[in-house]
C-alpha positions in Angstrom: 173.1 3.4 64.1 172.4 -0.1 63.4 173.7 -2.7 61.6 171.9 -4.1 58.9 171.7 -8.3 59.7 170.5 -6.4 63.2 168.2 -4.8 60.3 167.2 -7.6 58.5 167.1 -9.2 62.5 164.7 -7.2 62.9 162.4 -7.1 59.3 163.0 -11.6 59.9 160.6 -10.8 63.9 158.4 -8.3 61.8 157.2 -10.7 59.3 157.0 -13.7 61.5 155.1 -11.6 64.4 152.8 -10.7 60.9 152.2 -14.2 59.8 151.6 -15.2 63.4 148.8 -12.1 63.8 147.1 -13.2 60.3 146.7 -17.2 61.9 145.5 -15.8 64.8 142.5 -14.0 63.4 141.9 -16.5 61.1 141.4 -18.7 64.5 139.4 -16.0 66.3 137.3 -15.7 63.0 137.0 -19.9 63.3 136.0 -20.2 66.4 133.4 -16.8 66.8 131.8 -19.3 64.1 131.8 -22.3 66.3 130.2 -19.6 69.2 127.9 -17.9 67.5 126.7 -21.8 65.1 126.4 -23.0 69.7 125.0 -19.6 70.7 122.1 -20.1 67.7 122.1 -24.0 68.6 120.9 -24.4 72.2 118.8 -21.0 71.7 116.8 -23.0 69.1 117.2 -25.9 71.7 115.6 -24.3 75.3 112.8 -23.8 72.5 112.1 -27.2 71.9 112.2 -27.1 75.7 110.5 -24.7 76.9 107.4 -25.9 73.8 107.8 -29.4 75.2 107.0 -28.2 79.3 104.4 -26.5 77.5 102.3 -29.9 75.8 104.0 -31.7 79.0 102.2 -28.7 81.8 99.4 -29.3 79.5 98.6 -33.3 79.8 99.1 -32.8 83.2 96.5 -30.0 83.9 94.3 -32.5 81.5 94.8 -35.6 84.6 92.6 -35.0 86.3 89.8 -34.6 84.4 90.2 -37.9 83.1 90.9 -39.4 86.9 87.4 -37.3 87.3 85.7 -39.3 83.9 86.9 -42.3 84.5 
């Protein structure tokens, strides 16, 4: 049968593991939030880039018209 000292050591280790587990859960939640924010920012930037490309393409299509008119 395990002695009281061994049981106390096991209980202490379990408590430390639980504290560490809770810390890791909080860290994981924060990292998940950061990933979501960065994903949103990336998607927004991709959308803005696509719109800017469309505007540039439209301007490039008008260039021959401007040269022919001049």
